[in-house]
C-alpha positions in Angstrom: -17.7 5.8 25.2 -16.8 4.5 21.8 -19.8 3.2 20.0 -19.9 -0.4 18.9 -22.0 -2.3 16.6 -24.8 -4.5 18.0 -24.0 -7.9 19.5 -20.5 -7.1 20.3 -19.5 -5.9 16.8 -16.5 -3.7 15.9 -15.9 -0.4 17.4 -17.1 2.6 15.6 -14.3 5.1 16.2 -12.5 5.9 12.9 -12.8 9.5 11.5 -12.3 10.9 8.0 -8.8 11.9 8.9 -8.1 8.5 10.4 -9.1 6.9 7.1 -6.9 9.4 5.2 -3.9 8.6 7.2 -4.5 4.9 6.9 -4.5 5.1 3.2 -1.7 7.7 2.8 0.4 5.7 5.3 -0.1 2.6 3.3 1.0 4.1 0.1 4.0 6.1 1.3 6.6 3.9 2.8 10.4 4.3 2.2 10.5 4.0 -1.5 10.8 7.7 -2.0 13.9 7.7 0.0 15.6 4.4 -1.2 14.4 4.3 -4.9 14.2 7.9 -6.0 17.5 7.6 -7.9 16.3 4.4 -9.6 13.2 6.2 -10.8 15.4 8.9 -12.3 17.7 6.5 -14.0 14.9 4.4 -15.4 12.9 7.4 -16.8 16.1 9.4 -17.9 15.7 12.3 -15.4 13.5 13.8 -12.6 11.1 15.2 -15.2 10.1 11.9 -16.9 9.8 10.4 -13.5 7.6 13.2 -12.2 5.4 13.0 -15.3 5.0 9.2 -14.9 4.0 9.5 -11.2 1.5 12.2 -12.1 -0.1 10.0 -14.8 -0.1 7.1 -12.4 -2.1 8.8 -9.8 -4.5 10.3 -12.3 -4.8 6.7 -13.8 -5.9 5.3 -10.5 -8.1 8.0 -9.2 -11.2 6.6 -11.1 -10.6 3.3 -9.2 -10.4 5.1 -5.9 -13.7 6.8 -6.7 -15.3 3.4 -7.5 -14.1 2.1 -4.1 -15.6 5.3 -2.5 -19.1 4.8 -4.0 -19.1 1.1 -3.0 -17.8 1.6 0.5 -20.2 4.5 1.2 -23.1 2.3 0.2 -21.9 -0.9 1.7 -19.7 0.1 4.7 -18.5 -3.3 6.0 -15.1 -4.8 6.7 -13.5 -6.5 3.7 -16.1 -5.0 1.6 -14.5 -6.0 -1.8 -15.7 -9.5 -1.2 -19.3 -8.4 -0.6 -19.2 -6.1 -3.7 -18.0 -8.7 -6.1 -20.1 -11.6 -4.6 -23.2 -9.6 -5.0 -22.4 -8.9 -8.7 -20.5 -11.8 -10.0 -21.1 -14.6 -7.6 -19.5 -16.5 -4.7 -16.5 -17.9 -6.5 -15.5 -14.7 -8.0 -16.1 -12.9 -4.7 -13.7 -15.4 -2.9 -11.1 -15.2 -5.8 -11.1 -11.3 -5.6 -10.7 -11.3 -1.9 -7.9 -14.0 -2.2 -6.0 -12.1 -4.7 -6.3 -8.9 -2.6 -5.0 -10.9 0.3 -1.9 -11.7 -1.9 -1.6 -7.9 -2.7 -1.7 -6.9 1.0 -0.5 -9.5 3.5 3.0 -10.1 2.2 3.7 -6.4 2.4 3.8 -6.7 6.3 6.9 -8.9 6.5 8.4 -7.1 3.5 8.3 -3.8 5.4 9.8 -5.5 8.5 12.7 -6.6 6.3 13.0 -2.9 5.0 13.5 -1.7 8.5 16.1 -4.5 9.2 18.0 -3.5 6.0 18.1 0.2 6.8 19.5 -0.6 10.2 22.2 -3.0 8.7 23.1 -0.8 5.8 22.9 2.8 6.9 22.8 3.0 10.7 25.7 0.5 11.0 27.9 2.9 9.1 28.3 5.2 12.2 31.1 3.9 14.3 29.2 4.1 17.5 26.5 1.9 16.0 29.0 -0.7 14.4 27.6 -3.2 17.0 24.6 -3.6 14.8 26.5 -5.9 12.5 28.5 -7.5 15.3 26.5 -10.7 15.4 25.8 -12.4 12.1 23.1 -15.1 12.2 23.2 -16.6 8.7 23.0 -15.9 5.0 19.8 -16.5 3.1 19.8 -16.2 -0.6 22.9 -14.2 -0.7 21.7 -11.7 2.0 23.3 -11.6 5.5 21.0 -11.6 8.5 22.4 -9.9 11.6 21.0 -10.3 15.2 20.6 -6.8 16.4 18.8 -5.3 13.4 16.5 -8.4 13.5 15.7 -7.8 17.1 15.0 -4.1 16.5 12.8 -4.8 13.5 11.0 -7.3 15.6 10.3 -4.6 18.2 8.8 -2.3 15.6 6.7 -5.3 14.3 5.5 -6.1 17.9 4.4 -2.4 18.3 2.2 -2.6 15.2 0.8 -6.0 16.2 0.1 -4.7 19.8 -1.7 -1.7 18.6 -3.7 -3.5 16.2 -4.8 -6.0 18.9 -5.9 -3.0 21.0 -8.2 -1.8 18.2 -8.5 0.2 15.2 -8.5 3.5 17.1 -5.0 2.7 18.5 -3.6 1.7 15.1 -5.0 4.8 13.5 -3.0 7.0 16.0 0.1 5.4 14.8 -0.9 6.1 11.2 -1.6 9.8 12.1 2.0 10.2 13.7 3.7 8.4 10.9 1.9 10.7 8.4 3.3 13.8 10.0 6.8 12.1 10.1 6.6 11.5 6.4 5.5 15.0 5.7 8.4 16.3 7.7 10.6 14.2 5.4 9.1 15.8 2.4 9.6 19.3 3.8 13.1 18.6 4.8 13.9 17.5 1.2 12.2 20.8 0.0 14.2 23.0 2.4 17.5 21.4 1.4 16.7 21.8 -2.3 15.7 25.4 -1.8 19.0 26.2 0.2 21.5 24.4 -1.9 19.9 23.4 -5.2 18.8 24.8 -8.5 16.1 23.8 -11.1 18.9 23.6 -13.7 20.1 20.4 -11.9 17.1 18.6 -13.2 18.0 19.3 -16.9 18.1 18.2 -19.6 14.6 16.9 -19.5 15.7 13.6 -20.8 19.1 12.0 -21.0 20.3 8.4 -20.8 22.6 7.3 -17.9 25.2 4.9 -19.0 25.7 3.5 -15.6 24.3 4.5 -12.2 24.4 3.0 -8.8 24.6 -0.8 -8.8 25.2 -0.8 -12.5 21.8 0.2 -13.5 21.3 2.3 -16.7 18.6 4.1 -18.7 17.1 1.7 -21.2 14.5 4.1 -22.7 15.7 6.0 -25.8 13.2 8.8 -25.7 11.2 11.0 -23.3 8.1 9.0 -24.0 10.0 5.7 -23.4 11.3 7.0 -20.2 7.9 8.0 -18.9 6.4 4.6 -19.9 9.2 2.7 -18.2 8.5 4.5 -14.8 4.6 4.4 -15.3 4.3 0.6 -15.4 5.9 0.5 -11.9 3.9 3.2 -10.3 1.0 1.0 -9.3 3.2 -0.8 -6.8 4.0 2.6 -5.2 0.4 3.7 -5.1 -0.8 0.4 -3.7 -2.5 1.1 -0.3 -5.5 3.2 -0.9 -7.6 0.1 -1.0 -6.8 -0.4 2.7 -9.4 2.5 3.3 -12.5 0.5 2.4 -11.4 -2.6 4.3 -12.0 -0.9 7.7 -15.2 0.9 6.8 -17.2 -1.0 9.3 -15.3 0.8 12.1 -16.2 4.3 10.9 -17.5 6.6 13.5 -21.4 6.6 13.9 -21.6 10.3 12.8 -19.2 10.1 9.8 -20.3 11.9 6.6 -20.5 9.1 4.0 -20.6 11.5 1.1 -17.3 13.0 2.2 -15.9 9.5 2.9 -16.4 8.6 -0.7 -13.7 11.0 -1.7 -11.1 9.9 0.7 -9.6 7.0 -1.4 -9.2 9.4 -4.2 -7.9 12.2 -2.0 -5.3 9.9 -0.5 -4.0 8.9 -4.0 -3.8 12.5 -5.2 -1.9 13.6 -2.0 0.4 10.6 -2.4 1.1 11.7 -6.0 1.8 15.3 -4.8 4.2 13.9 -2.2 6.1 11.9 -4.8 6.3 14.8 -7.1 7.8 17.0 -4.5 10.2 14.5 -3.3 11.4 13.7 -6.9 11.8 17.3 -7.8 13.5 18.2 -4.5 16.1 15.3 -4.6 16.5 15.9 -8.4 17.5 19.6 -8.0 19.8 19.4 -4.8 22.7 18.6 -7.1 23.0 17.7 -10.8 20.8 14.6 -11.1 23.4 12.7 -13.2 25.8 13.0 -10.3 22.9 12.4 -7.7 22.1 8.9 -9.0 25.7 7.6 -8.7 25.2 6.7 -5.0 23.5 3.4 -3.8 20.9 5.3 -1.8 21.4 8.8 -3.2 18.8 10.6 -1.3 20.7 9.8 1.9 24.2 10.1 0.4 23.6 13.7 -0.8 22.2 14.7 2.5 25.1 13.3 4.3 27.5 15.4 2.2 25.4 18.6 3.1 24.7 18.2 6.6 25.1 15.2 9.2 22.1 16.7 11.0 19.9 16.5 7.8 21.2 13.0 7.1 20.5 11.6 10.4 16.9 13.2 10.4 16.1 11.7 7.1 17.6 8.3 8.1 15.2 8.3 11.2 12.2 9.2 9.0 13.1 6.6 6.5 13.4 3.9 9.1 10.0 4.9 10.5 8.5 5.0 7.0 7.9 1.2 6.7 5.7 1.2 9.8 3.0 3.1 7.9 2.4 0.4 5.2 2.9 -2.4 7.8 0.3 -0.8 10.0 -2.2 -0.2 7.3 -1.8 -3.5 5.5 -1.9 -5.4 8.8 -5.3 -4.0 9.6 -6.7 -4.3 6.0 -5.5 -8.0 5.6 -7.1 -9.0 8.9 -10.4 -7.4 7.8 -10.3 -9.3 4.6 -10.0 -12.6 6.5 -12.7 -11.4 8.7 -15.0 -11.1 5.7 -14.1 -14.4 4.3 -14.7 -16.1 7.6 -18.1 -14.4 7.9 -19.0 -15.8 4.5 -17.5 -19.2 5.5 -14.9 -18.9 2.7 -12.3 -19.4 5.6 -13.0 -21.3 9.0 -15.8 -19.6 10.8 -13.5 -18.6 13.6 -12.0 -16.0 11.3 -15.5 -14.2 11.4 -15.5 -13.9 15.1 -15.1 -10.4 16.8 -13.4 -9.9 20.2 -16.1 -8.4 22.3 -13.6 -6.2 24.3 -11.5 -4.8 21.6 -13.9 -5.1 18.6 -11.1 -6.8 16.5 -11.0 -10.0 14.4 -8.6 -11.8 16.9 -7.9 -15.0 14.8 -7.0 -13.1 11.7 -4.8 -10.7 13.8 -3.0 -13.8 15.2 -2.3 -15.1 11.6 -1.0 -11.7 10.5 1.1 -11.3 13.6 2.9 -14.5 13.0 3.3 -13.7 9.3 4.8 -10.3 10.1 7.2 -11.6 12.9 8.6 -14.1 10.3 9.8 -11.3 8.1 12.9 -9.9 9.8 14.4 -13.4 9.6 14.1 -13.9 5.9 16.7 -11.5 4.6 16.3 -8.8 2.0 16.3 -11.0 -1.0 13.6 -13.4 0.1 10.5 -11.4 -0.7 11.7 -9.5 -3.7 9.7 -11.5 -6.2 6.5 -10.8 -4.1 6.5 -7.2 -4.9 5.2 -7.6 -8.5 3.0 -10.5 -7.5 1.5 -8.3 -4.8 1.0 -5.4 -7.5 -1.0 -7.9 -9.8 -3.3 -9.2 -6.8 -3.9 -5.5 -5.9 -4.8 -4.3 -9.4 -6.8 -7.3 -10.1 -9.0 -6.6 -7.2 -9.2 -2.9 -8.0 -10.4 -3.7 -11.6 -13.0 -6.0 -10.1 -14.2 -3.2 -7.8 -14.8 -1.2 -11.1 -16.7 -3.9 -12.7 -18.9 -4.4 -9.5 -19.5 -0.6 -9.1 -20.8 -0.5 -12.7 -22.9 -3.6 -12.6 -24.4 -2.7 -9.2 -25.7 0.6 -10.8 -27.8 -1.6 -13.1 -28.8 -4.5 -10.7 -29.4 -2.5 -7.5 -30.5 1.0 -8.8 -32.2 1.8 -5.5 -29.3 1.1 -3.3 -28.6 4.1 -1.2 -25.4 5.8 -2.5 -24.3 8.8 -0.3 -21.4 9.4 -2.8 -21.4 8.5 -6.5 -18.4 8.3 -8.9 -17.8 11.6 -10.6 -18.6 11.3 -14.3 -21.1 8.5 -13.7 -20.7 5.4 -15.9 -18.0 7.1 -17.9 -15.9 7.4 -14.7 -16.4 3.7 -13.9 -15.5 2.7 -17.4 -12.2 4.7 -17.1 -11.5 2.8 -13.8 -11.9 -0.5 -15.6 -9.9 0.4 -18.5 -7.1 1.7 -16.3 -7.0 -1.6 -14.3 -7.1 -3.8 -17.4 -4.4 -1.7 -19.0 -2.1 -2.1 -15.9 -2.9 -5.9 -15.8 -2.0 -6.3 -19.5 1.3 -4.6 -18.9 2.0 -7.2 -16.2 1.0 -10.4 -17.9 1.8 -9.8 -21.6 5.3 -11.3 -22.2 6.6 -8.4 -24.3 5.8 -5.7 -21.8 8.7 -4.2 -19.9 6.7 -5.0 -16.5 5.8 -8.5 -17.4 6.1 -11.0 -14.5 9.0 -13.3 -14.4 9.0 -17.1 -14.2 9.4 -17.0 -10.5 6.7 -14.5 -10.1 4.3 -16.6 -12.2 5.2 -19.7 -10.1 4.2 -17.8 -6.9 1.0 -16.6 -8.5 0.1 -20.0 -9.7 0.7 -21.5 -6.4 -1.3 -18.9 -4.6 -4.3 -19.5 -6.8 -3.9 -23.3 -6.5 -4.0 -22.9 -2.7 -7.0 -20.6 -3.0 -8.8 -23.2 -5.1 -8.2 -25.8 -2.4 -9.4 -23.5 0.3 -12.6 -22.6 -1.7 -13.2 -26.3 -2.2 -12.7 -27.2 1.5 -14.4 -24.2 3.2 -16.4 -22.3 0.5 -18.3 -25.2 -1.1 -21.5 -24.8 1.1 -23.2 -21.5 1.2 -23.7 -21.5 4.9 -25.0 -18.7 6.9 -23.6 -15.3 5.9 -22.8 -13.4 9.1 -21.9 -10.1 7.3 -23.6 -7.3 9.1 -26.3 -5.5 7.0 -25.0 -2.3 5.5 -25.7 0.8 7.4 -25.3 3.3 4.6 -28.9 4.3 4.3 -29.2 5.4 7.8 -25.7 6.7 8.3 -25.6 8.3 4.9 -28.7 10.3 5.6 -28.1 11.0 9.3 -24.6 12.2 8.9 -25.5 15.0 6.2 -25.5 18.5 7.7 
């Protein structure tokens, strides 16, 4: 029988591999298929893009290690709120959780839109599937919304919602399956590159593209400029490793917390390797200058080589959004759970379903948000991508600050895992986070937020301030379970 926490708490059933697949599935969606050509154009070739993604992963690893130390020491759902509240106070704890919610929750409907878009733009190209575009519902912000892709995307979303309502274990099984599917896509790209490609197709190391698919071109004038241009956007494609700590309360009773501390960093590095292999593979199948001339080059080049390879990759690409949708759905609901327990949201958000061990009220909210996605059209949520990145990086940076301060304020706290490099490693995490934030908020930066994105951010902060005033003014009774790391950390060591 699956172990549960006392008093009808959350089920303790997630293994180390489950946590890895949750993080890996959240990071790897369909960007590697849909946008690999844009990465090459922006950077000036496959090589600059690969270097940028390698640096991006290494840049974020110290942040992942901070999450590992904090979660192993304080393994509760939505732990980021607890970490920051214990070190910087209730208001900052709320604000950090609120910003991370902005970084996680919108990605669920966004991924539903991605599924609908793939069905509309790629599957409907087959004559036998032309019916997918037979019934047009409406046009929203210049994007056509069709009935049957919307229905199918809704079916995928309902599957994710259903599994999350059943419990973390059921959702983790989906993450495990999707991880294997994504790895199959990577292997497929490698095989095609080995069979038909050549490393010479990735050369020269840097060159400018006057005009690629959709009229895009290389703006960088040097190898370094190309690397930086891609580097500033990598945090969005690595966002998701933070979903691992949010479900720590559902870890198996006999989990090794020392090993758990490494899981966020390992998920980051594994994702980095995945991106590097895919960029190299697609960049060497044909001359990369020719490769980037198609709207979705990864699929277009496979269609030319083999219909079987094309259909296989198309299916994998369509399944890809389910990974982030599933992981962010679970993580966002656990953030709401933590805020409900601390009475930063209505107390009903802090209640656990005694049968499934899930935060039912938070799941309902996330379910409604996710089901709205397919009806919005592809252009509706585009500005939210950079806004989500800012919320994600802000929370990650605060985790670094909290990890560093807790070493001083609570030196006796049981820490089954500690950040490699000690305080120097934590400082690296903080510097990395602040650097990325600066790249997003300084007006002269190539990754600076636009006016629309600033408006969304300001509106979200304003709503958060109202929520804090209405629900978070009184301290109330904190119903957060006591951390179990001391006993779990000691008992799980072999």
